[in-house]
C-alpha positions as CSV (number, residue, x, y, z in Angstrom):
1,M,-44.8,-92.0,-3.9
2,S,-45.9,-95.5,-4.8
3,K,-43.6,-98.1,-6.3
4,S,-46.4,-98.8,-8.8
5,M,-45.6,-95.5,-10.4
6,T,-44.8,-95.7,-14.1
7,V,-41.0,-96.1,-14.1
8,A,-39.8,-98.2,-17.0
9,S,-37.1,-99.8,-14.9
10,Q,-35.7,-103.0,-16.2
11,H,-36.0,-105.3,-13.2
12,W,-34.1,-107.8,-15.2
13,I,-33.2,-111.2,-14.0
14,C,-29.5,-110.6,-13.8
15,N,-28.3,-114.2,-14.1
16,N,-30.3,-114.9,-17.2
17,N,-29.3,-111.7,-19.0
18,M,-25.7,-111.9,-18.1
19,D,-25.6,-115.6,-19.2
20,K,-27.1,-114.7,-22.5
21,A,-24.5,-111.9,-23.0
22,F,-21.7,-114.3,-22.2
23,A,-23.1,-116.9,-24.6
24,V,-23.2,-114.4,-27.5
25,R,-19.8,-112.9,-26.6
26,P,-17.5,-115.3,-24.9
27,D,-14.8,-112.6,-24.9
28,F,-17.1,-110.6,-22.7
29,L,-16.9,-113.4,-20.1
30,K,-13.1,-113.4,-20.4
31,L,-13.0,-109.6,-19.8
32,F,-15.3,-110.1,-16.7
33,Q,-13.0,-112.9,-15.4
34,C,-9.9,-110.9,-15.5
35,T,-11.4,-107.7,-14.1
36,V,-14.6,-107.8,-12.1
37,L,-14.4,-111.4,-11.0
38,A,-10.7,-111.1,-10.2
39,T,-11.5,-108.1,-7.9
40,Q,-14.3,-110.1,-6.3
41,Q,-12.1,-113.0,-5.5
42,R,-9.2,-110.8,-4.3
43,T,-11.2,-108.4,-2.1
44,G,-14.6,-110.1,-1.5
45,A,-16.6,-107.3,-3.1
46,V,-16.8,-105.1,-6.2
47,Q,-18.0,-101.6,-6.8
48,A,-20.2,-100.1,-9.5
49,V,-21.0,-96.7,-11.1
50,I,-24.5,-95.4,-11.7
51,Y,-24.9,-92.8,-14.5
52,C,-27.8,-90.6,-15.1
53,D,-28.3,-88.5,-18.2
54,E,-31.2,-86.5,-19.7
55,A,-31.9,-87.4,-23.3
56,V,-33.9,-85.4,-25.8
57,P,-35.0,-87.3,-29.0
58,G,-35.0,-85.5,-32.3
59,N,-32.2,-83.6,-33.8
60,I,-30.3,-80.5,-32.7
61,L,-32.4,-78.2,-34.8
62,A,-35.7,-79.8,-33.8
63,P,-35.6,-81.5,-30.4
64,D,-38.7,-83.3,-29.4
65,N,-39.1,-82.0,-25.8
66,R,-42.4,-84.0,-25.4
67,R,-40.2,-87.1,-25.3
68,R,-37.5,-85.7,-23.0
69,S,-36.4,-88.5,-20.6
70,Y,-34.0,-89.4,-17.8
71,C,-31.9,-92.5,-18.5
72,F,-30.1,-94.6,-15.9
73,Y,-27.2,-96.9,-16.6
74,F,-24.7,-98.8,-14.5
75,C,-21.3,-100.4,-15.0
76,W,-18.9,-102.2,-12.7
77,L,-16.0,-99.9,-11.7
78,D,-13.4,-102.4,-12.9
79,I,-14.5,-102.2,-16.5
80,C,-15.3,-98.4,-16.6
81,K,-11.6,-97.8,-17.4
82,Y,-12.1,-99.1,-20.9
83,R,-14.4,-96.2,-21.7
84,N,-16.6,-98.2,-23.9
85,D,-20.3,-97.3,-24.0
86,T,-21.3,-100.9,-24.8
87,L,-20.2,-102.0,-21.3
88,W,-22.8,-99.7,-19.7
89,I,-26.0,-101.5,-18.9
90,P,-29.2,-99.4,-19.4
91,F,-31.3,-100.0,-16.3
92,G,-34.1,-97.4,-16.3
93,I,-35.8,-94.7,-18.2
94,I,-38.6,-92.3,-17.4
95,R,-40.2,-89.4,-19.3
96,A,-39.6,-85.9,-17.8
97,D,-43.3,-85.2,-17.7
98,K,-43.8,-88.3,-15.5
99,V,-41.1,-87.0,-13.2
100,N,-42.9,-83.7,-12.8
101,S,-46.2,-85.3,-12.0
102,C,-45.0,-87.7,-9.2
103,D,-44.5,-87.0,-5.5
104,G,-40.9,-86.5,-4.7
105,G,-39.8,-85.8,-8.2
106,L,-36.5,-87.2,-9.6
107,P,-35.0,-87.9,-6.1
108,A,-37.8,-90.3,-5.3
109,I,-37.4,-92.0,-8.7
110,F,-33.7,-92.3,-8.2
111,T,-34.4,-94.0,-4.9
112,I,-36.6,-96.5,-6.6
113,V,-33.9,-97.1,-9.3
114,L,-31.3,-97.7,-6.6
115,E,-33.6,-100.1,-4.7
116,E,-34.4,-102.1,-7.9
117,L,-30.8,-102.2,-9.0
118,T,-29.5,-103.3,-5.6
119,S,-32.1,-106.0,-5.4
120,S,-31.4,-107.2,-8.9
121,L,-27.6,-107.4,-8.2
122,A,-28.1,-109.1,-4.8
123,T,-28.3,-112.6,-6.3
124,L,-25.9,-112.3,-9.2
125,V,-23.7,-115.3,-9.8
126,I,-21.2,-115.1,-12.7
127,D,-19.1,-118.1,-13.7
128,K,-20.0,-119.8,-10.4
129,V,-18.8,-116.7,-8.4
130,F,-21.2,-114.7,-6.3
131,L,-20.8,-111.1,-7.2
132,N,-21.1,-108.8,-4.1
133,T,-21.5,-105.3,-5.3
134,D,-21.2,-103.4,-2.1
135,K,-20.6,-99.8,-3.2
136,F,-22.1,-97.5,-5.9
137,Y,-20.7,-94.3,-7.2
138,F,-23.0,-91.7,-8.8
139,L,-21.8,-90.1,-12.1
140,A,-23.8,-87.3,-13.7
141,D,-23.5,-83.7,-15.0
142,E,-24.2,-80.8,-12.6
143,D,-27.9,-80.6,-13.5
144,A,-28.5,-84.3,-13.0
145,L,-26.6,-84.3,-9.7
146,K,-28.7,-81.4,-8.5
147,K,-32.0,-82.9,-9.6
148,C,-31.4,-86.5,-8.4
149,G,-30.1,-85.4,-5.0
150,S,-32.4,-82.3,-4.6
151,H,-29.6,-81.1,-2.3
152,K,-28.9,-77.6,-3.5
153,G,-30.1,-74.9,-5.8
154,A,-27.7,-73.5,-8.3
155,S,-28.1,-70.0,-6.8
156,G,-27.9,-71.2,-3.2
157,L,-31.6,-71.1,-2.5
158,R,-31.5,-74.3,-0.6
159,P,-29.2,-75.0,2.4
160,C,-26.1,-77.0,1.9
161,I,-26.6,-80.7,2.7
162,K,-23.4,-80.8,4.9
163,C,-23.6,-77.4,6.5
164,A,-27.4,-77.2,6.9
165,N,-27.4,-73.5,7.5
166,C,-25.5,-71.8,4.6
167,I,-27.6,-70.0,2.0
168,S,-27.0,-67.3,-0.5
169,K,-26.2,-63.8,0.8
170,G,-29.3,-61.5,1.0
171,N,-31.8,-64.2,0.4
172,E,-35.2,-63.5,1.9
173,V,-35.5,-67.1,3.3
174,T,-33.1,-66.2,6.1
175,A,-35.8,-63.9,7.6
176,Y,-38.1,-66.9,8.2
177,Y,-35.6,-69.5,9.4
178,S,-33.2,-68.3,12.2
179,I,-30.8,-71.3,11.7
180,L,-30.0,-70.2,8.2
181,K,-27.0,-67.8,8.0
182,P,-26.1,-66.1,4.7
183,L,-22.6,-66.7,3.3
184,G,-20.3,-63.9,4.5
185,T,-22.1,-63.6,7.9
186,T,-20.1,-62.1,10.7
187,S,-22.2,-63.7,13.4
188,K,-20.3,-65.4,16.3
189,Q,-22.7,-68.4,16.0
190,P,-20.9,-71.2,14.2
191,L,-21.7,-71.2,10.5
192,I,-21.3,-74.9,10.1
193,V,-24.1,-77.1,11.6
194,K,-23.5,-80.7,10.8
195,Y,-26.2,-82.4,8.8
196,T,-27.9,-85.3,10.6
197,T,-30.9,-87.5,9.7
198,S,-32.2,-87.7,13.3
């Protein structure tokens, strides 16, 4: 999949946009100073949360599925506790029909979103403090977790990412791949095979 794919990712210049937000709302800078920047100065790094959600425009009686989209947001972990949606920064959006037409699907798009986000945050300086965001947590509902990670099927049609050989009992796939063992197997061969990328 090419990075030139149509992903409306906001590769925003972090410093400029954050500076504008602080200029409009000085209390936002004070909140940042006593939370995110305090953690940065105390530990040398901060953590953030990425959130993915599927949005369908229209109303509950007449949803417009042609405009169904996946939206990506992020927020620093230190200010997540305030549970305020205005603290979440929209970072990317893509229509569902575009997802279906690109190689790799949503996992490939999620990879691009992560690459864009990490490169955008790599040079972020707030109030003369370099903000080192070294860890991201991923927050989503079950459907978005499954689609972004492409790591399992809801009915166990794909192997577990950690076990590599567990699949739903009675599935025909086990006839083609000897490493796969249905759940509940009594084979003496170890059920767990650690997942590796090599």
